[in-house]
Backbone as ProteinMPNN parsed JSONL, in Angstrom:
{"seq_chain_A": "MNGAESLVRTLLASGIDTCFANPGTSEMHFVAALDQVPRMRCVLGMAETVLTACADGYARMKGRPAATLMHCGPGFANGISNIHNARRANTPMVNIVGDHATYHTPHDPPLAADTEGLARATSHWVRKSAAAAEVGRDGAAAVQAARTWPGRSPFISRTACLVASSVTATVSELPLVMPIALRCATVMPASPITEASAPRPMIRAPMRSAIRAARSRRR", "coords_chain_A": {"N_chain_A": [[-2.575, 2.94, 26.274], [-3.982, 3.503, 23.088], [-5.974, 2.312, 20.241], [-4.956, 3.573, 17.954], [-2.282, 4.259, 18.623], [-1.322, 1.701, 19.032], [-1.407, 0.744, 16.408], [0.476, 2.424, 15.132], [2.844, 1.759, 16.52], [3.012, -0.888, 15.79], [3.417, -0.685, 13.026], [5.983, 0.465, 13.051], [7.42, -1.621, 14.283], [7.23, -3.397, 12.247], [8.804, -2.389, 10.283], [8.091, -0.031, 8.952], [8.559, 3.348, 8.862], [7.727, 5.776, 7.938], [5.055, 7.855, 7.136], [2.816, 9.065, 4.834], [0.516, 11.591, 4.862], [-2.855, 12.83, 4.751], [-4.874, 13.88, 6.742], [-8.167, 13.763, 8.339], [-10.987, 14.606, 10.442], [-11.675, 12.096, 11.523], [-9.273, 10.872, 11.798], [-7.769, 11.949, 13.813], [-6.862, 10.851, 16.257], [-5.017, 9.038, 15.327], [-3.185, 10.772, 14.134], [-2.258, 12.103, 16.407], [-0.987, 9.953, 17.619], [1.056, 9.463, 15.768], [2.639, 11.654, 16.283], [3.363, 11.281, 18.921], [4.726, 8.872, 19.168], [8.039, 7.928, 19.074], [10.438, 7.975, 16.325], [8.688, 7.567, 14.236], [7.967, 9.055, 11.223], [6.033, 11.624, 9.978], [4.707, 12.791, 7.009], [3.157, 15.471, 5.697], [0.698, 15.779, 3.232], [-0.806, 17.968, 0.938], [-2.869, 17.173, -0.648], [-4.583, 14.169, -1.595], [-3.771, 13.079, -4.005], [-1.162, 13.913, -4.15], [0.137, 12.801, -1.864], [-0.185, 10.027, -2.213], [1.236, 9.588, -4.565], [3.764, 10.329, -3.661], [4.222, 8.35, -1.686], [4.217, 6.059, -3.282], [6.473, 6.531, -4.966], [8.452, 6.751, -2.974], [8.453, 4.157, -1.815], [9.271, 2.649, -4.019], [11.87, 3.632, -4.45], [13.136, 3.206, -1.984], [12.74, 0.515, -1.599], [11.2, -0.727, 0.292], [8.169, -0.961, 2.292], [5.921, 1.878, 2.342], [3.656, 4.009, 4.17], [0.32, 5.291, 3.927], [-2.086, 7.782, 4.899], [-5.424, 8.48, 4.817], [-8.573, 10.281, 4.482], [-11.576, 8.936, 5.007], [-13.902, 7.515, 2.523], [-14.174, 9.32, 0.206], [-11.695, 10.696, 0.365], [-9.889, 8.613, -0.086], [-10.724, 8.008, -2.677], [-9.832, 10.26, -4.033], [-7.116, 9.785, -4.299], [-7.016, 7.529, -5.853], [-6.122, 6.928, -8.444], [-3.3, 6.956, -8.369], [-2.98, 4.956, -6.485], [-3.961, 2.818, -7.892], [-1.954, 2.707, -9.886], [0.213, 2.015, -8.249], [-0.558, -0.516, -7.435], [-0.541, -1.904, -9.885], [2.141, -1.763, -10.407], [3.156, -3.303, -8.431], [3.932, -2.079, -6.029], [5.046, -1.861, -2.703], [2.906, -0.666, -0.568], [1.168, 0.537, 2.146], [-2.049, 1.379, 2.667], [-3.915, 3.382, 4.719], [-7.061, 4.129, 5.896], [-9.276, 6.277, 7.464], [-12.522, 6.127, 9.045], [-15.979, 6.992, 9.642], [-17.186, 7.194, 13.029], [-18.8, 4.4, 14.573], [-21.252, 5.002, 15.765], [-21.979, 7.214, 14.372], [-22.319, 6.562, 11.74], [-25.004, 5.495, 11.112], [-26.467, 7.813, 10.61], [-25.984, 8.628, 8.065], [-23.678, 10.308, 7.136], [-22.065, 13.051, 5.314], [-19.62, 12.183, 4.108], [-19.851, 9.469, 3.954], [-19.274, 6.34, 2.43], [-18.798, 3.529, 0.202], [-16.15, 2.437, 1.072], [-14.559, 0.148, 1.279], [-15.349, -1.209, -1.016], [-14.328, 0.489, -3.023], [-11.653, 0.142, -2.45], [-11.182, -2.568, -2.997], [-11.087, -2.639, -5.735], [-8.661, -1.567, -6.356], [-6.653, -2.56, -4.775], [-4.446, -5.098, -3.467], [-5.115, -6.443, -1.186], [-7.499, -6.315, 1.346], [-8.867, -5.064, 4.345], [-11.073, -4.463, 7.074], [-10.952, -3.252, 10.254], [-12.527, -4.697, 13.056], [-12.592, -4.432, 15.767], [-11.035, -2.717, 18.535], [-8.824, -4.062, 19.567], [-7.993, -5.455, 17.366], [-6.786, -3.725, 15.612], [-3.957, -3.268, 15.667], [-3.078, -5.877, 15.05], [-4.2, -6.233, 12.503], [-2.771, -4.285, 11.186], [-0.151, -5.348, 11.228], [-0.594, -7.607, 9.659], [-1.216, -6.352, 7.258], [1.218, -5.118, 6.559], [2.747, -7.395, 6.267], [1.471, -8.477, 4.033], [2.1, -6.448, 2.192], [4.846, -6.738, 1.965], [5.138, -9.11, 0.737], [6.507, -10.932, -1.89], [5.914, -10.042, -5.336], [5.659, -7.571, -4.149], [3.016, -5.712, -2.731], [-0.083, -3.826, -2.512], [-1.726, -3.205, 0.177], [-4.811, -2.512, 2.035], [-6.231, -0.825, 4.773], [-8.993, -0.229, 6.825], [-10.339, 1.656, 9.438], [-12.519, 2.602, 12.101], [-13.228, 5.759, 13.728], [-13.908, 5.495, 16.43], [-12.748, 3.092, 17.154], [-9.92, 3.41, 17.057], [-9.653, 5.182, 19.081], [-10.203, 3.762, 21.34], [-9.039, 1.947, 24.229], [-6.266, -0.305, 24.303], [-4.19, -3.153, 25.045], [-2.109, -4.521, 23.882], [0.613, -4.701, 21.552], [1.247, -5.602, 18.266], [3.844, -7.514, 16.952], [6.246, -7.642, 14.224], [5.238, -9.631, 11.473], [6.195, -12.752, 9.913], [7.652, -12.933, 6.59], [5.797, -13.946, 3.726], [6.302, -16.246, 1.292], [5.369, -16.546, -2.039], [3.915, -19.416, -3.739], [4.754, -19.741, -6.398], [7.207, -18.418, -6.4], [8.618, -19.958, -4.579], [8.842, -22.34, -6.002], [10.434, -21.439, -8.084], [12.838, -20.983, -6.81], [13.951, -23.439, -6.291], [14.392, -24.622, -8.677], [16.853, -25.386, -11.056], [18.717, -22.907, -12.754], [18.985, -22.454, -16.202], [21.699, -21.661, -18.32], [21.636, -18.877, -20.567], [22.118, -19.156, -23.875], [23.468, -17.97, -27.028], [22.033, -19.111, -29.054], [19.686, -19.882, -27.801], [18.659, -17.575, -26.831], [16.0, -15.219, -26.531], [14.548, -13.702, -29.399], [13.814, -10.47, -30.699], [10.537, -9.747, -31.897], [9.728, -8.532, -34.964], [7.466, -6.755, -36.818], [6.214, -7.057, -40.239], [5.874, -4.483, -41.727], [7.56, -2.779, -40.233], [9.958, -4.132, -40.488], [10.45, -3.796, -43.201], [10.82, -1.027, -43.279], [13.141, -0.774, -41.788], [14.972, -2.097, -43.438], [14.904, -0.374, -45.641], [15.98, 1.947, -44.515], [18.552, 1.092, -43.948], [19.521, 0.617, -46.533], [19.6, 3.212, -47.552], [21.65, 4.298, -46.057], [23.848, 3.069, -47.173]], "CA_chain_A": [[-2.365, 2.976, 24.824], [-5.214, 3.282, 22.338], [-5.807, 1.548, 19.014], [-4.119, 4.312, 17.019], [-0.88, 4.09, 19.015], [-0.995, 0.302, 18.772], [-1.147, 0.604, 14.975], [1.735, 3.102, 14.817], [3.948, 0.953, 17.056], [3.084, -2.1, 14.973], [4.06, -0.302, 11.765], [7.415, 0.609, 13.329], [7.978, -2.957, 14.505], [7.209, -4.106, 10.966], [9.754, -1.78, 9.354], [7.581, 1.184, 8.314], [8.823, 4.499, 9.719], [7.297, 6.995, 7.245], [3.634, 7.852, 6.775], [2.382, 10.228, 4.067], [-0.825, 11.733, 5.418], [-3.78, 13.946, 4.571], [-5.888, 13.405, 7.682], [-9.379, 14.518, 8.653], [-11.416, 14.514, 11.838], [-11.708, 10.71, 11.992], [-7.896, 10.379, 11.937], [-7.054, 12.786, 14.776], [-6.161, 10.0, 17.23], [-3.845, 8.47, 14.639], [-2.229, 11.87, 13.986], [-1.642, 12.289, 17.727], [-0.069, 8.83, 17.848], [2.224, 9.689, 14.917], [3.464, 12.67, 16.934], [3.794, 10.832, 20.241], [5.599, 7.698, 19.098], [9.325, 8.289, 18.453], [10.958, 7.308, 15.135], [7.729, 7.586, 13.133], [8.004, 10.323, 10.501], [4.773, 11.931, 9.285], [4.874, 13.768, 5.937], [1.829, 15.981, 5.361], [0.42, 16.088, 1.83], [-1.956, 18.869, 0.848], [-3.929, 16.489, -1.394], [-4.335, 12.726, -1.662], [-3.019, 12.787, -5.232], [0.249, 14.178, -3.866], [0.717, 11.88, -0.884], [-0.124, 8.669, -2.759], [2.361, 9.562, -5.505], [4.981, 10.355, -2.841], [4.396, 7.037, -1.06], [4.578, 5.128, -4.358], [7.873, 6.767, -5.321], [9.297, 6.448, -1.806], [8.573, 2.703, -1.683], [10.059, 2.141, -5.152], [13.274, 4.004, -4.274], [13.661, 2.599, -0.764], [12.638, -0.932, -1.648], [10.448, -1.216, 1.449], [6.84, -0.334, 2.274], [5.555, 3.159, 2.92], [2.267, 4.034, 4.61], [-0.454, 6.505, 3.657], [-3.244, 8.004, 5.764], [-6.409, 9.29, 4.098], [-9.809, 10.552, 5.22], [-12.834, 8.359, 4.527], [-13.953, 7.04, 1.148], [-13.832, 10.345, -0.783], [-10.254, 10.942, 0.392], [-9.266, 7.49, -0.791], [-11.048, 8.14, -4.099], [-8.987, 11.31, -4.618], [-5.801, 9.226, -4.61], [-7.188, 6.175, -6.365], [-5.35, 6.701, -9.676], [-1.941, 6.577, -7.965], [-3.074, 3.667, -5.807], [-4.062, 1.857, -8.995], [-0.621, 2.571, -10.472], [1.043, 1.284, -7.296], [-0.963, -1.918, -7.49], [-0.065, -2.494, -11.138], [3.6, -1.822, -10.339], [3.509, -4.122, -7.263], [4.605, -1.246, -5.047], [4.64, -2.181, -1.328], [2.358, 0.559, 0.019], [0.067, 0.246, 3.062], [-2.989, 2.498, 2.664], [-4.761, 3.405, 5.915], [-8.156, 5.075, 5.699], [-10.183, 6.413, 8.596], [-13.949, 6.114, 8.721], [-16.814, 7.579, 10.674], [-17.475, 6.378, 14.204], [-19.945, 3.503, 14.342], [-22.498, 5.662, 16.189], [-22.25, 8.293, 13.433], [-22.646, 5.993, 10.426], [-26.443, 5.374, 10.805], [-27.047, 9.106, 10.22], [-25.601, 8.876, 6.676], [-22.892, 11.556, 7.052], [-21.73, 13.435, 3.93], [-18.483, 11.454, 3.552], [-20.086, 8.028, 3.985], [-19.081, 5.734, 1.106], [-18.378, 2.129, 0.204], [-14.698, 2.553, 0.977], [-13.982, -1.176, 1.008], [-15.594, -1.505, -2.427], [-13.33, 1.23, -3.8], [-10.326, -0.433, -2.195], [-11.045, -3.876, -3.648], [-10.793, -2.443, -7.161], [-7.306, -1.029, -6.566], [-5.746, -3.064, -3.752], [-4.252, -6.544, -3.453], [-5.514, -7.001, 0.115], [-8.409, -5.352, 1.986], [-9.394, -5.493, 5.642], [-11.644, -3.441, 7.942], [-10.84, -3.694, 11.644], [-13.83, -4.782, 13.698], [-12.446, -4.16, 17.194], [-9.812, -1.966, 18.836], [-7.721, -5.0, 19.759], [-7.596, -6.0, 16.062], [-6.169, -2.697, 14.774], [-2.534, -3.572, 15.546], [-2.919, -7.153, 14.349], [-4.489, -6.007, 11.088], [-1.648, -3.528, 10.651], [0.947, -6.284, 10.978], [-0.966, -8.442, 8.512], [-1.131, -5.519, 6.059], [2.632, -4.979, 6.197], [3.158, -8.704, 5.769], [0.971, -8.568, 2.656], [2.842, -5.509, 1.355], [6.219, -7.209, 1.776], [5.114, -10.373, 0.01], [7.037, -10.745, -3.243], [6.884, -8.995, -5.688], [5.211, -6.313, -3.566], [1.568, -5.561, -2.832], [-0.654, -2.606, -1.945], [-2.875, -3.54, 1.01], [-5.7, -1.433, 2.475], [-6.828, -1.011, 6.094], [-9.983, 0.768, 7.223], [-10.714, 1.55, 10.85], [-13.39, 3.703, 12.484], [-12.651, 6.684, 14.702], [-14.105, 5.043, 17.802], [-11.852, 1.974, 17.439], [-8.565, 3.875, 17.334], [-9.674, 5.917, 20.343], [-10.407, 2.825, 22.452], [-7.812, 1.473, 24.867], [-5.834, -1.677, 24.074], [-3.037, -3.472, 25.888], [-1.074, -5.276, 23.169], [1.143, -4.249, 20.27], [1.617, -6.771, 17.486], [5.164, -7.415, 16.353], [6.341, -7.927, 12.797], [4.926, -10.991, 11.059], [7.178, -13.24, 8.926], [7.321, -12.797, 5.183], [5.16, -15.101, 3.095], [6.811, -16.398, -0.068], [4.372, -17.202, -2.892], [4.253, -20.745, -4.234], [5.504, -19.616, -7.654], [8.584, -18.054, -6.103], [9.245, -21.119, -3.94], [9.204, -23.269, -7.076], [11.526, -20.867, -8.867], [14.092, -21.009, -6.066], [14.528, -24.778, -6.256], [14.645, -25.079, -10.046], [18.145, -24.9, -11.536], [18.616, -21.954, -13.859], [19.778, -22.848, -17.366], [22.334, -20.481, -18.911], [21.082, -18.437, -21.848], [23.102, -19.127, -24.954], [23.073, -17.125, -28.148], [21.03, -19.823, -29.858], [18.416, -19.978, -27.081], [18.208, -16.251, -26.399], [14.812, -14.763, -27.257], [14.784, -12.68, -30.413], [12.677, -9.551, -30.807], [9.638, -9.983, -33.023], [9.524, -7.303, -35.716], [6.405, -6.938, -37.803], [6.643, -6.874, -41.63], [6.079, -3.086, -42.13], [8.732, -2.239, -39.562], [11.117, -4.781, -41.078], [10.684, -3.131, -44.487], [11.343, 0.306, -43.014], [14.53, -0.94, -41.345], [15.759, -2.407, -44.627], [15.008, 0.83, -46.462], [16.895, 2.869, -43.845], [19.912, 0.551, -44.136], [19.921, 0.808, -47.933], [19.913, 4.609, -47.747], [22.957, 4.556, -45.458], [24.844, 2.613, -48.105]], "C_chain_A": [[-3.68, 2.696, 24.113], [-4.922, 2.542, 21.031], [-4.916, 2.239, 18.004], [-2.645, 4.14, 17.344], [-0.426, 2.655, 18.79], [-0.657, 0.093, 17.299], [0.189, 1.244, 14.597], [2.922, 2.274, 15.292], [4.108, -0.354, 16.273], [3.757, -1.813, 13.633], [5.563, -0.163, 11.952], [8.078, -0.752, 13.528], [8.064, -3.753, 13.216], [8.095, -3.452, 9.914], [9.259, -0.56, 8.613], [7.771, 2.349, 9.273], [8.423, 5.82, 9.075], [5.844, 6.849, 6.819], [3.305, 9.158, 6.072], [0.888, 10.425, 4.327], [-1.548, 12.973, 4.921], [-4.986, 13.625, 5.445], [-7.101, 14.326, 7.779], [-9.757, 14.283, 10.093], [-11.397, 13.081, 12.37], [-10.314, 10.115, 12.16], [-7.111, 11.129, 13.012], [-6.296, 11.956, 15.813], [-4.909, 9.386, 16.604], [-2.768, 9.539, 14.446], [-1.512, 12.124, 15.309], [-0.645, 11.183, 18.017], [1.193, 8.973, 16.999], [3.187, 10.676, 15.566], [4.066, 12.164, 18.241], [4.811, 9.698, 20.191], [6.909, 8.096, 18.408], [9.618, 7.427, 17.218], [9.957, 7.256, 13.988], [7.704, 8.981, 12.513], [6.708, 10.503, 9.735], [5.028, 13.047, 8.276], [3.479, 14.196, 5.489], [1.738, 16.29, 3.874], [-0.839, 16.926, 1.739], [-3.107, 18.281, 0.036], [-3.568, 15.014, -1.485], [-3.577, 12.335, -2.922], [-1.523, 12.964, -5.004], [0.825, 13.09, -2.967], [0.787, 10.447, -1.407], [1.01, 8.534, -3.775], [3.688, 9.552, -4.744], [5.252, 8.986, -2.227], [4.806, 5.99, -2.094], [6.048, 5.293, -4.727], [8.832, 6.43, -4.201], [9.527, 4.939, -1.697], [9.411, 2.11, -2.814], [11.547, 2.433, -4.955], [13.9, 3.309, -3.065], [13.657, 1.077, -0.818], [11.965, -1.529, -0.436], [9.149, -0.433, 1.556], [6.819, 1.067, 2.868], [4.089, 3.071, 3.333], [1.621, 5.343, 4.185], [-1.606, 6.575, 4.656], [-4.187, 8.952, 5.051], [-7.724, 9.319, 4.855], [-11.027, 10.013, 4.484], [-12.768, 7.977, 3.04], [-13.614, 8.099, 0.115], [-12.346, 10.699, -0.797], [-9.492, 9.852, -0.324], [-9.506, 7.599, -2.29], [-10.194, 9.206, -4.769], [-7.612, 10.775, -5.021], [-5.842, 7.916, -5.358], [-6.387, 5.913, -7.645], [-3.915, 6.289, -9.342], [-1.924, 5.242, -7.23], [-3.211, 2.551, -6.839], [-2.687, 1.621, -9.63], [0.3, 1.771, -9.558], [0.708, -0.203, -7.313], [-0.423, -2.593, -8.747], [1.453, -2.638, -11.156], [4.093, -2.695, -9.189], [4.335, -3.328, -6.255], [4.128, -1.621, -3.643], [4.196, -0.919, -0.588], [1.137, 0.213, 0.86], [-0.826, 1.482, 3.147], [-3.945, 2.383, 3.849], [-5.807, 4.496, 5.736], [-9.042, 5.087, 6.941], [-11.631, 6.416, 8.132], [-14.714, 6.704, 9.888], [-16.969, 6.623, 11.856], [-18.751, 5.571, 13.97], [-21.27, 4.146, 14.738], [-22.887, 6.819, 15.267], [-22.75, 7.762, 12.088], [-24.142, 5.889, 10.143], [-27.092, 6.675, 10.348], [-26.652, 9.523, 8.801], [-24.844, 10.204, 6.527], [-22.431, 11.824, 5.621], [-20.6, 12.618, 3.312], [-18.653, 9.927, 3.625], [-19.991, 7.454, 2.577], [-18.731, 4.264, 1.292], [-16.862, 2.096, 0.012], [-14.046, 1.207, 0.668], [-14.202, -1.577, -0.448], [-14.611, -0.788, -3.336], [-11.954, 0.582, -3.66], [-10.145, -1.764, -2.915], [-10.693, -3.745, -5.128], [-9.345, -2.041, -7.401], [-6.291, -1.555, -5.564], [-5.622, -4.58, -3.854], [-4.918, -7.199, -2.25], [-6.337, -5.951, 0.84], [-8.878, -5.915, 3.324], [-9.931, -4.288, 6.402], [-11.63, -3.967, 9.369], [-12.202, -3.627, 12.318], [-13.779, -4.476, 15.184], [-11.12, -3.46, 17.433], [-8.611, -2.889, 18.978], [-7.209, -5.582, 18.45], [-6.817, -5.002, 15.214], [-4.684, -2.982, 14.57], [-2.285, -4.856, 14.778], [-3.176, -7.0, 12.862], [-3.373, -5.198, 10.432], [-0.466, -4.418, 10.329], [0.649, -7.163, 9.776], [-0.887, -7.652, 7.212], [0.314, -5.351, 5.608], [3.172, -6.301, 5.665], [2.701, -8.885, 4.325], [1.763, -7.654, 1.73], [4.238, -6.024, 1.031], [6.282, -8.577, 1.099], [5.556, -10.136, -1.43], [5.936, -10.878, -4.293], [6.543, -7.634, -5.108], [3.722, -6.132, -3.779], [1.125, -4.274, -2.157], [-1.892, -2.968, -1.126], [-3.623, -2.298, 1.495], [-6.255, -1.79, 3.844], [-7.821, 0.115, 6.333], [-10.296, 0.56, 8.695], [-11.502, 2.783, 11.242], [-12.75, 4.539, 13.582], [-12.796, 6.168, 16.126], [-13.176, 3.883, 18.152], [-10.461, 2.464, 17.813], [-8.5, 4.686, 18.615], [-9.793, 4.999, 21.547], [-9.067, 2.297, 22.96], [-7.547, 0.017, 24.514], [-4.572, -1.903, 24.898], [-1.888, -4.102, 25.12], [-0.66, -4.571, 21.897], [1.632, -5.472, 19.517], [2.973, -6.544, 16.844], [5.1, -7.768, 14.875], [6.038, -9.394, 12.515], [5.936, -11.45, 10.016], [6.696, -13.031, 7.505], [6.705, -14.091, 4.664], [5.651, -15.164, 1.653], [5.775, -17.12, -0.926], [4.86, -18.55, -3.41], [5.091, -20.658, -5.501], [6.958, -19.284, -7.39], [9.31, -19.203, -5.426], [9.701, -22.108, -5.015], [10.405, -22.748, -7.859], [12.854, -20.985, -8.138], [14.728, -22.391, -6.058], [14.833, -25.314, -7.652], [15.98, -24.534, -10.516], [17.965, -23.986, -12.74], [19.518, -22.4, -14.993], [20.407, -21.606, -17.978], [21.74, -20.161, -20.278], [22.206, -18.362, -22.864], [22.596, -18.246, -26.075], [21.978, -17.786, -28.974], [19.671, -19.828, -29.174], [17.882, -18.633, -26.64], [16.99, -15.83, -27.202], [15.154, -13.651, -28.221], [13.569, -11.752, -30.498], [11.853, -9.837, -32.05], [9.348, -8.654, -33.708], [8.49, -7.564, -36.802], [6.902, -6.541, -39.202], [6.82, -5.41, -42.019], [7.322, -2.477, -41.493], [10.003, -2.846, -40.144], [11.469, -4.132, -42.415], [11.282, -1.748, -44.285], [12.797, 0.239, -42.585], [15.432, -1.227, -42.54], [15.958, -1.178, -45.5], [15.994, 1.82, -45.86], [18.338, 2.393, -44.021], [20.411, 0.774, -45.546], [20.283, 2.261, -48.207], [21.264, 4.966, -47.172], [24.091, 4.134, -46.404], [25.009, 3.577, -49.284]], "O_chain_A": [[-4.408, 1.773, 24.477], [-3.776, 2.191, 20.748], [-4.19, 1.572, 17.266], [-1.837, 3.902, 16.446], [0.718, 2.414, 18.403], [0.271, -0.647, 16.973], [0.953, 0.665, 13.824], [3.896, 2.104, 14.559], [5.221, -0.858, 16.119], [4.572, -2.605, 13.161], [6.337, -0.618, 11.111], [9.164, -1.005, 13.006], [8.872, -4.675, 13.1], [8.137, -3.909, 8.772], [9.949, -0.082, 7.712], [7.214, 2.35, 10.371], [8.745, 6.883, 9.607], [5.456, 5.847, 6.219], [3.489, 10.236, 6.638], [0.085, 9.535, 4.047], [-0.942, 14.021, 4.698], [-6.007, 13.15, 4.946], [-7.07, 15.486, 7.368], [-8.941, 13.812, 10.884], [-11.127, 12.872, 13.553], [-10.179, 8.978, 12.613], [-5.896, 10.955, 13.11], [-5.19, 12.329, 16.205], [-3.88, 9.235, 17.262], [-1.578, 9.252, 14.577], [-0.299, 12.334, 15.332], [0.416, 11.431, 18.59], [2.285, 8.641, 17.459], [4.404, 10.552, 15.421], [5.161, 12.577, 18.621], [5.661, 9.582, 21.074], [6.883, 8.557, 17.267], [9.117, 6.31, 17.086], [10.339, 6.929, 12.864], [7.45, 9.969, 13.202], [6.323, 9.646, 8.94], [5.508, 14.121, 8.641], [2.711, 13.388, 4.966], [2.595, 16.978, 3.321], [-1.835, 16.624, 2.395], [-4.207, 18.836, 0.035], [-2.392, 14.651, -1.455], [-2.82, 11.364, -2.912], [-0.711, 12.252, -5.594], [1.875, 12.521, -3.267], [1.725, 9.721, -1.078], [1.669, 7.496, -3.843], [4.624, 8.854, -5.131], [6.388, 8.512, -2.247], [5.644, 5.133, -1.815], [6.787, 4.311, -4.794], [9.908, 5.883, -4.444], [10.659, 4.493, -1.508], [10.176, 1.171, -2.591], [12.391, 1.589, -5.254], [15.052, 2.877, -3.116], [14.47, 0.424, -0.163], [12.136, -2.716, -0.155], [9.032, 0.646, 0.976], [7.591, 1.395, 3.769], [3.367, 2.172, 2.902], [2.286, 6.375, 4.092], [-2.043, 5.556, 5.19], [-3.819, 10.078, 4.717], [-7.968, 8.504, 5.745], [-11.451, 10.565, 3.468], [-11.727, 8.099, 2.394], [-12.829, 7.817, -0.791], [-11.792, 10.974, -1.86], [-8.561, 10.126, -1.081], [-8.611, 7.321, -3.088], [-9.863, 9.08, -5.948], [-7.013, 11.263, -5.98], [-4.816, 7.249, -5.492], [-6.009, 4.77, -7.899], [-3.374, 5.374, -9.963], [-0.962, 4.482, -7.341], [-2.645, 1.47, -6.675], [-2.301, 0.48, -9.881], [1.079, 0.944, -10.031], [1.6, -1.046, -7.216], [0.089, -3.711, -8.689], [1.992, -3.517, -11.828], [5.3, -2.823, -8.982], [5.31, -3.833, -5.699], [2.921, -1.694, -3.411], [5.026, -0.19, -0.045], [0.17, -0.345, 0.342], [-0.397, 2.521, 3.649], [-4.69, 1.41, 3.967], [-5.474, 5.648, 5.457], [-9.498, 4.042, 7.406], [-11.921, 6.677, 6.964], [-14.174, 6.891, 10.978], [-16.892, 5.404, 11.701], [-19.658, 6.007, 13.262], [-22.299, 3.871, 14.122], [-23.995, 7.347, 15.366], [-23.511, 8.432, 11.39], [-24.545, 6.172, 9.014], [-28.17, 6.641, 9.753], [-26.947, 10.641, 8.378], [-25.327, 11.119, 5.861], [-22.411, 10.907, 4.8], [-20.615, 12.377, 2.105], [-17.701, 9.184, 3.383], [-20.558, 8.011, 1.637], [-18.41, 3.818, 2.394], [-16.362, 1.772, -1.065], [-13.095, 1.136, -0.111], [-13.34, -2.215, -1.052], [-14.114, -1.366, -4.302], [-11.195, 0.487, -4.624], [-9.05, -2.054, -3.397], [-10.072, -4.639, -5.704], [-8.848, -2.158, -8.521], [-5.171, -1.047, -5.506], [-6.558, -5.264, -4.269], [-5.25, -8.383, -2.293], [-5.909, -4.8, 0.938], [-9.239, -7.088, 3.425], [-9.325, -3.216, 6.383], [-12.225, -5.004, 9.661], [-12.935, -2.648, 12.179], [-14.823, -4.28, 15.805], [-10.191, -3.586, 16.636], [-7.506, -2.544, 18.559], [-6.115, -6.144, 18.412], [-6.241, -5.386, 14.196], [-4.196, -2.946, 13.44], [-1.38, -4.919, 13.946], [-2.454, -7.571, 12.045], [-3.062, -5.402, 9.259], [0.159, -4.268, 9.279], [1.535, -7.436, 8.966], [-0.532, -8.208, 6.173], [0.608, -5.432, 4.415], [3.963, -6.32, 4.722], [3.453, -9.388, 3.49], [2.07, -8.038, 0.601], [4.757, -5.772, -0.057], [7.365, -9.131, 0.911], [5.04, -9.247, -2.106], [5.087, -11.759, -4.158], [7.1, -6.628, -5.549], [3.215, -6.367, -4.876], [1.848, -3.702, -1.342], [-2.993, -3.033, -1.673], [-3.128, -1.177, 1.378], [-6.698, -2.917, 4.064], [-7.52, 1.28, 6.073], [-10.495, -0.568, 9.146], [-11.205, 3.885, 10.783], [-11.842, 4.083, 14.277], [-11.905, 6.377, 16.949], [-12.844, 3.697, 19.323], [-9.88, 1.983, 18.785], [-7.422, 4.865, 19.182], [-9.509, 5.42, 22.669], [-8.092, 2.213, 22.213], [-8.47, -0.794, 24.434], [-3.962, -0.952, 25.388], [-0.786, -4.21, 25.657], [-1.474, -3.922, 21.239], [2.357, -6.295, 20.076], [3.217, -5.49, 16.256], [4.052, -8.14, 14.348], [6.512, -10.286, 13.219], [6.487, -10.617, 9.296], [5.495, -12.96, 7.243], [7.051, -15.185, 5.11], [5.435, -14.23, 0.881], [5.346, -18.215, -0.564], [6.063, -18.793, -3.507], [6.042, -21.422, -5.665], [7.849, -19.799, -8.066], [10.5, -19.407, -5.67], [10.806, -22.646, -4.946], [11.284, -23.517, -8.248], [13.899, -21.078, -8.782], [15.934, -22.506, -5.839], [15.47, -26.358, -7.785], [16.227, -23.335, -10.391], [17.16, -24.261, -13.63], [20.693, -22.693, -14.771], [19.726, -20.593, -18.143], [21.389, -21.058, -21.043], [23.14, -17.575, -22.708], [21.439, -17.824, -26.075], [21.107, -17.112, -29.524], [18.633, -19.786, -29.834], [16.766, -18.55, -26.127], [16.937, -16.048, -28.412], [15.948, -12.764, -27.909], [12.429, -12.204, -30.382], [12.393, -10.13, -33.117], [8.783, -7.75, -33.093], [8.633, -8.488, -37.603], [7.872, -5.795, -39.341], [7.851, -5.089, -42.61], [8.056, -1.739, -42.15], [11.014, -2.157, -40.279], [12.644, -3.939, -42.726], [12.161, -1.34, -45.043], [13.601, 1.089, -42.969], [16.525, -0.671, -42.647], [17.044, -0.959, -46.036], [16.756, 2.462, -46.584], [19.241, 3.206, -44.221], [21.584, 1.085, -45.75], [21.179, 2.529, -49.009], [21.961, 5.827, -47.709], [25.152, 4.758, -46.434], [25.824, 3.332, -50.173]]}, "name": "protein", "num_of_chains": 1, "seq": "MNGAESLVRTLLASGIDTCFANPGTSEMHFVAALDQVPRMRCVLGMAETVLTACADGYARMKGRPAATLMHCGPGFANGISNIHNARRANTPMVNIVGDHATYHTPHDPPLAADTEGLARATSHWVRKSAAAAEVGRDGAAAVQAARTWPGRSPFISRTACLVASSVTATVSELPLVMPIALRCATVMPASPITEASAPRPMIRAPMRSAIRAARSRRR"}
C-alpha cells in the first residue's frame, strides 16, 4: 500500500466516501487509489470552480464532510472563491492538493506556487505532509478538523513522491473535538424566551416613516 491508498482508506474510515476531483499528473497515484479502493466514489469535475461548488453543496445537504482533489497551487487558486465561501459558511470540506515531487521543485516548474500561503487565506486548517507515513495521519486530522463544530474547511498538500511511496499503516477515524465555547453552552441552562425578552427588530427612522405612510394609505 502506498501513501495515496493510505489516505483514501483513512478518508473512508473517517466517514468521507465522495471525492470531487480535477486531477493532474501529480495526483495520478491518488486517482488510481480512488479507483482501487471500494466504496470511495470519485466525481470528476471539468474545472475547479465546478468541483469546489459541488463539494460545498454536497457537504451542506449531507451534513457531513466532502473531499476535493486539485492540481497544484494554480488548480487550488481556480477554486479559491468557492473555498472562501465554504470557509465563511463553515462547510465541512477537506481540500486535497497535489504538488510537484521534491526532486522536481528545485527546477522551478511552471505550476510551482506558494500553495500553503493561498490555503491559509481561505482555510481553517492547513498542513503539508512531510513523509509518506504522515499522509494517512494528516488525512485523519483534516477530517477531524472538518467535523469540528460548526464545520471547518481544512487543507492538505502532499507531493507526488510521497503518495507513491510505500507505507504499512492506515489511520482510523479520530474523535471529534468540541470547541470550548460549545462545551460551555452545553452545560448552561437555557432560559425560555418570553414575549417581553424576545429581541425586537431595529428599524431605522426613514424606514419607520415609510412603513407608517404605507399603513396610512391602506386606511
